[in-house]
N, C-alpha and C positions, 0 to 999 in steps of 0.2 A: 504494500500500500504506500510505502514511502516513495515509490517511483511514479506515482500518479501525477501527471503534469497537466492534463486536460480534464478538469472536473466540470461536469454539468449535471444538473438535476433532471433526471428522467421521471417526470411526474406520472406517466402512464405505468411504468414499471413499479414505482413506489406505491401508487394507489392500488394497483392490482395485488401486490404482495401484502399490503396492509388489510385489504378487504378479505383476502383468503385467510390471513393469520388471525384477524380479530372478529370476523363475522362467520365465514364459512366453516372454519375449523371448530370454533365453539359450538355452532349449530350441529355439526356432525357428532360431537361429543354428547350434546344434550339428547340427540336422537338415539345414540347408543345407550345412554342411561335410561331413557324412556323404554327402549326395547328390553333392557335388562329388568327394569322394574315391573313391566307388565307380562313378559313371556319367559325370559331366560332364568332370572333369579340366581345369577352367579355371584353377584357382589352385594356388599352391605353399604349402608349410607356413608360410611367413612371413605370407602373407595370412590364413591360418587363425588364426594367433595374433593378428593385428591385429583380425580380426572378433570373436574372443572377448573381447579387451580392450574393444572398443567396446560390446559387449553388456553388459558388467559395470559400465560407468560409471554413476554416479548420474544422476538426472534433471537436465536442464539448466535454468539460470536463465532462458533465453529463453522457457520455458513460462509463467513468471510475466508476462513482458512481453506475450505474446500474449493471455493470459487478461485482463490489465488493459485492453488495447486493445479486446477484444471484450466486456469487462465480464462475464466468465464466472467468477465466484467466485475472484478472484485469491488471496484469503486461503487457500483450500483448496489451491491449487496451491503457494503459498509454503510452507505447512506440509509438504506432501508432498516438496517439494524439499529442505527442511532435514532432514527425517527420513531421506530416501533418502541424503543426503550423509553423515549420521552413521552410518547402517547400512553404507554402502559403505566406511567406514574399516576395518571388520572383514571385510566380505564379499569385497572385491576381493583383498586379500592371501591370504585363505583359498582362493579360487578359482584364483588364480595358482599357488599351491602344489599344489592338487589337479590342475589341468590341466597342470602341469609346463611353464609358459610362461617359465621363466627363461632 
C-alpha cells in the first residue's frame, strides 16, 4: 500500500461493498437464524447473538493483504475497509440496541 501513487475514490465499488457487508450479509444471517428457529433447531439464542454480532462487524484488514498478494486493487479494498470501520462505529451500537443483544 505504500507504493500507491494514484489514489481515487471508486464510489461504485465502495457503495457496493458496503451494501453487501452491512445490508445483504446481515439479512442472510437473520434468514439463517429464522430458519434455525422455526425448522432446524440446531442453535441456542447465545449462538444467534454471536452470529448477529459477527455479521455486523466491519470489513477485515486481511482483505487488504489478500488483495495486495493477488494485486487486485488493494487501494480500493483499503478505502472500503477504512470507510466500513468508520461506519461501523455508529452502525454496530445502533444494531445492538435494535436487536436487543445486551
